[in-house]
C-alpha positions as CSV (number, residue, x, y, z in Angstrom):
1,M,11.7,19.2,38.0
2,R,13.9,20.2,40.7
3,E,11.7,22.8,41.9
4,M,8.8,20.3,42.0
5,K,10.9,17.9,44.1
6,L,11.7,20.7,46.5
7,K,8.1,21.5,46.8
8,L,7.3,17.8,47.5
9,I,10.0,17.8,50.3
10,Q,8.4,20.9,51.8
11,M,5.0,19.3,51.7
12,I,6.3,16.2,53.5
13,E,8.0,18.2,56.2
14,E,4.7,20.2,56.9
15,E,2.9,16.9,57.3
16,L,5.6,15.4,59.4
17,T,5.8,18.3,61.9
18,K,2.1,19.2,62.0
19,P,0.3,18.6,65.5
20,R,-0.8,15.0,65.8
21,Q,-3.7,14.0,68.0
22,L,-2.7,11.4,70.5
23,T,-5.3,8.8,69.8
24,E,-7.2,6.5,72.3
25,Q,-5.1,3.7,71.1
26,V,-1.8,5.4,71.8
27,L,-3.0,6.6,75.2
28,N,-4.1,3.1,76.2
29,Y,-0.8,1.7,74.9
30,I,1.1,4.2,77.2
31,A,-1.1,3.2,80.2
32,S,-0.9,-0.6,79.6
33,H,2.8,-0.8,78.8
34,Y,4.4,2.1,80.8
35,S,1.8,2.5,83.6
36,Y,1.2,6.2,83.1
37,T,-2.4,7.4,83.5
38,L,-3.9,10.3,81.7
39,D,-3.0,12.5,84.7
40,Q,0.6,11.5,84.4
41,I,0.9,12.0,80.6
42,D,3.1,15.1,81.1
43,K,5.5,13.0,83.1
44,F,5.6,10.3,80.5
45,F,6.8,12.9,77.8
46,D,9.2,14.6,80.2
47,E,10.9,11.6,81.7
48,E,10.1,8.3,79.9
49,I,9.9,8.9,76.2
50,S,13.7,9.8,75.8
51,K,14.5,6.3,77.3
52,L,12.6,4.3,74.7
53,E,14.3,2.3,72.0
54,D,13.6,2.8,68.3
55,Y,11.4,-0.3,68.1
56,E,9.4,0.9,71.2
57,L,8.7,4.3,69.5
58,D,7.7,2.5,66.3
59,L,5.2,0.3,68.2
60,L,3.9,3.3,70.2
61,F,3.4,5.8,67.6
62,S,2.8,3.6,64.5
63,P,-0.9,4.4,64.5
64,I,-0.1,8.1,64.3
65,F,2.6,7.9,61.7
66,T,0.8,5.5,59.3
67,P,-0.7,7.8,56.7
68,K,-4.3,7.4,55.8
69,I,-5.8,7.7,52.4
70,S,-6.6,11.3,53.1
71,D,-3.0,11.9,54.0
72,K,-1.8,10.3,50.9
73,A,-4.2,12.1,48.7
74,I,-2.5,15.4,49.5
75,F,0.4,14.4,47.4
76,S,-1.6,13.1,44.4
77,K,-1.5,16.2,42.2
78,I,2.2,16.9,42.7
79,L,3.0,13.3,41.9
80,D,1.3,13.7,38.6
81,E,4.0,16.2,37.7
82,I,7.1,14.4,38.7
83,E,8.4,10.8,38.8
84,I,9.9,9.6,42.1
85,T,12.0,6.5,42.2
86,S,12.8,4.3,45.2
87,E,16.2,6.0,45.2
88,D,14.6,9.3,45.5
89,V,12.5,8.1,48.5
90,D,15.7,6.9,50.3
91,G,17.2,10.3,49.6
92,I,14.2,12.1,51.0
93,I,14.4,10.0,54.2
94,E,18.1,10.7,54.7
95,H,17.5,14.3,54.0
96,F,15.0,14.5,56.9
97,K,17.2,12.4,59.2
98,K,19.8,15.1,59.1
99,K,17.3,17.9,59.8
100,N,16.5,16.8,63.4
101,L,12.9,17.8,63.2
102,S,10.5,17.8,66.0
103,A,7.2,16.0,66.4
104,C,4.3,17.8,67.9
105,F,1.5,15.7,69.8
106,C,-1.6,17.2,71.2
107,M,-4.6,15.9,73.3
108,S,-7.7,17.2,75.1
109,L,-8.1,16.1,78.8
110,R,-11.5,16.7,80.5
111,K,-11.6,17.5,84.2
112,G,-15.1,18.0,85.4
113,N,-16.6,20.8,83.2
114,E,-13.1,22.0,82.1
115,V,-11.3,20.9,79.0
116,I,-7.5,21.0,79.3
117,E,-5.5,21.1,76.0
118,K,-2.0,19.7,76.2
119,K,0.8,19.8,73.6
120,F,4.1,17.9,73.6
121,T,7.1,18.6,71.4
122,V,9.7,15.8,71.1
123,P,12.5,15.0,68.6
124,L,11.0,13.2,65.6
125,N,12.5,9.7,65.8
126,H,13.9,8.2,62.6
127,V,11.8,5.1,62.6
128,N,8.6,7.3,62.8
129,L,9.6,9.6,59.8
130,E,10.8,6.6,57.9
131,R,7.5,4.7,58.4
132,Y,5.5,7.7,57.3
133,I,7.4,8.5,54.2
134,K,7.8,4.9,52.9
135,L,4.0,4.3,53.4
136,L,3.2,7.3,51.3
137,Y,4.4,5.1,48.3
138,L,5.7,8.1,46.5
139,D,7.5,5.8,44.0
140,C,4.3,3.8,43.2
141,Q,2.3,6.2,41.1
142,P,-0.4,4.7,38.9
143,S,0.5,4.6,35.2
144,K,0.1,7.7,33.2
145,Q,-2.8,6.2,31.3
146,L,-4.6,5.0,34.4
147,S,-4.0,8.3,36.1
148,R,-5.5,10.2,33.2
149,A,-8.5,8.0,33.1
150,V,-9.1,8.4,36.9
151,D,-9.0,12.2,36.3
152,V,-11.6,11.9,33.6
153,V,-14.0,9.6,35.5
154,F,-13.8,10.7,39.0
155,R,-12.8,14.5,38.7
156,N,-13.1,15.8,42.3
157,E,-12.4,12.4,43.8
158,S,-9.5,11.6,41.6
159,D,-6.9,12.6,44.2
160,K,-8.3,10.0,46.7
161,I,-8.6,7.3,44.1
162,K,-5.0,7.8,42.9
163,A,-3.9,7.7,46.5
164,I,-5.5,4.2,46.9
165,L,-3.8,3.1,43.7
166,R,-0.5,4.3,44.8
167,D,0.7,0.9,45.9
168,R,2.9,-1.8,44.4
169,F,-0.1,-4.2,44.3
170,W,-1.6,-2.2,41.4
171,K,1.6,-2.2,39.4
172,E,0.8,-5.8,38.3
173,E,0.3,-5.4,34.5
174,W,-3.0,-7.3,34.4
175,R,-4.6,-5.2,37.1
176,D,-3.5,-2.0,35.5
177,E,-4.8,-3.2,32.2
178,F,-8.3,-4.2,33.5
179,L,-8.7,-1.0,35.5
180,R,-7.9,1.1,32.5
181,A,-10.4,-0.9,30.5
182,Y,-13.0,-0.7,33.3
183,L,-12.6,3.2,33.4
184,V,-13.0,3.4,29.6
185,Y,-16.3,1.4,30.0
186,I,-17.8,3.5,32.7
187,A,-16.5,6.9,31.5
188,G,-19.8,7.5,29.5
189,Q,-22.1,6.9,32.4
190,S,-23.9,9.8,34.0
191,E,-23.4,8.8,37.6
192,I,-20.4,6.8,38.8
193,P,-20.5,6.0,42.5
194,V,-17.0,6.2,43.9
195,E,-18.0,3.7,46.5
196,K,-18.6,1.0,43.8
197,F,-15.2,1.6,42.4
198,E,-13.7,1.4,45.8
199,L,-15.6,-1.9,46.4
200,L,-14.0,-3.2,43.1
201,L,-10.6,-2.3,44.3
202,K,-11.4,-4.0,47.6
203,I,-12.2,-7.2,45.8
204,L,-9.2,-7.2,43.9
205,R,-6.9,-6.4,46.9
206,S,-8.7,-9.2,48.9
207,N,-7.5,-11.7,46.2
208,P,-3.9,-11.2,45.8
209,T,-3.4,-14.6,44.3
210,A,-5.7,-14.0,41.3
211,S,-3.8,-14.1,38.0
212,D,-6.3,-12.4,35.8
213,I,-9.7,-10.7,35.9
214,Y,-11.5,-13.9,34.8
215,E,-10.7,-15.3,38.3
216,I,-12.2,-12.1,39.8
217,Y,-15.4,-12.5,37.6
218,D,-15.9,-16.0,38.8
219,L,-15.5,-14.8,42.3
220,L,-18.2,-12.3,42.0
221,S,-20.9,-14.9,41.7
222,D,-19.8,-16.3,45.0
223,L,-19.9,-12.8,46.6
224,I,-23.3,-12.2,45.3
225,Q,-24.5,-15.5,46.6
226,W,-23.1,-14.9,50.1
227,T,-24.3,-11.2,50.3
228,Q,-27.8,-12.3,49.2
229,S,-27.9,-14.8,52.1
230,Q,-26.9,-12.0,54.4
231,V,-29.6,-9.8,53.2
232,D,-32.2,-12.6,53.5
233,M,-31.1,-13.4,57.0
234,L,-31.3,-9.7,58.1
235,K,-34.8,-9.4,56.5
236,A,-35.9,-12.6,58.4
237,G,-34.7,-11.1,61.7
238,G,-36.4,-7.8,61.2
239,K,-39.9,-8.7,62.2
240,R,-42.0,-6.1,64.2
241,F,-42.9,-6.6,67.8
242,F,-46.5,-7.9,68.0
243,N,-47.0,-6.3,71.4
244,E,-46.3,-2.6,72.4
245,M,-45.5,-3.5,76.0
246,I,-42.9,-6.0,74.8
247,E,-41.5,-3.5,72.5
248,Q,-41.1,-0.9,75.2
249,T,-39.5,-3.4,77.6
250,Y,-37.2,-4.6,74.8
251,K,-36.1,-1.0,74.2
252,F,-35.8,-0.2,77.8
253,E,-33.4,-3.1,78.4
254,G,-31.2,-1.9,75.6
255,G,-32.0,-4.9,73.5
256,D,-33.6,-3.3,70.5
257,K,-31.2,-3.9,67.7
258,R,-33.7,-3.2,64.9
259,I,-32.4,0.3,64.0
260,Q,-28.8,-1.2,63.8
261,R,-30.1,-4.2,61.8
262,E,-32.0,-1.8,59.4
263,E,-28.8,0.1,58.8
264,E,-26.8,-3.0,58.4
265,L,-29.5,-4.2,55.9
266,R,-29.3,-1.1,53.9
267,R,-25.4,-1.5,53.7
268,E,-25.8,-5.1,52.7
269,E,-28.4,-4.3,50.0
270,M,-26.3,-1.6,48.6
271,E,-23.3,-3.9,48.5
272,L,-25.3,-6.6,46.9
273,R,-26.5,-4.1,44.2
274,Y,-22.9,-3.0,43.5
275,Y,-21.7,-6.8,43.3
276,I,-24.4,-7.5,40.7
277,E,-23.6,-4.3,38.7
278,L,-19.9,-5.1,38.8
279,K,-20.5,-8.7,37.6
280,N,-22.5,-7.4,34.7
281,E,-19.9,-4.7,33.9
282,V,-16.9,-7.1,34.2
283,G,-18.8,-9.6,32.1
284,Y,-19.4,-7.1,29.4
285,I,-15.7,-6.0,29.3
286,I,-14.3,-9.5,29.1
287,E,-16.8,-10.4,26.4
288,K,-17.2,-7.3,24.3
289,M,-13.9,-5.5,25.0
290,K,-11.4,-8.1,24.7
291,E,-9.1,-6.0,22.6
292,L,-8.4,-3.9,25.6
293,L,-7.3,-7.0,27.7
294,P,-4.4,-8.7,25.9
295,I,-2.4,-9.4,29.0
296,N,-5.5,-10.9,30.9
297,N,-6.4,-13.0,27.9
298,A,-2.9,-14.4,27.6
299,K,-3.0,-15.2,31.3
300,R,-6.2,-17.0,31.0
301,M,-5.0,-19.0,28.1
302,A,-1.9,-20.0,30.0
303,R,-4.1,-21.3,32.9
304,I,-6.4,-23.2,30.5
């Protein structure tokens, strides 16, 4: 166990100290708040950054030190092997605060036909490392049962799914119970789109006040109706030009949005299909698999 925790700490250090691309958002923030242009970026890191307060560094670098799902997924496998508590997270943060690590930032600057690569190394501020480690949610692993079900159903995508589920939101008992039942239901299907499961998670996440899956089931009807109206509207606006000259003029003026509209229509149609499938699947689970939903059933009865 100790060896695994040391390995976890090593992995976190590698992530904290790896070169990070200065995004357009960060560069724009430097320009707008500190009046340094791209040509003066060296001067900003040489002269200005050491003067900034903790809250300023947090605001400036928060987009870079907020882990994405892909960042969180790196830790999914090792977190299957060990249990991390909130006290462990605090200890890891204190461990790194004492190490005086450095942060490495990089960027590419184009001058004419030349591309100049720049790198900047600065002390890793405590607020940045604390933000990164806390938002990994190392102490919020999915339940063992849910984690095993994710491995069975999604296999190669399981690290990503478990990274999404590594959040206090999913610790609510009724959500964990329903997701386990849902994965049992779909486990026998030959093809299971990850995108559909992610959409289900998005629906649940977008409705934090829901107290059981029955409320989500009712909501799915509204989502289907709304998405159908969007599909109908996009189809109505997708008529062909009746005159070739008008079509060419429209394209020349940059007003032909039909390709974009067709892409949007495809996305909406796919989403509509997933909503309908999810409603049917959730409906089957709450009707035919009630024995797997004792917590949800109790909450529903309490509402009634």
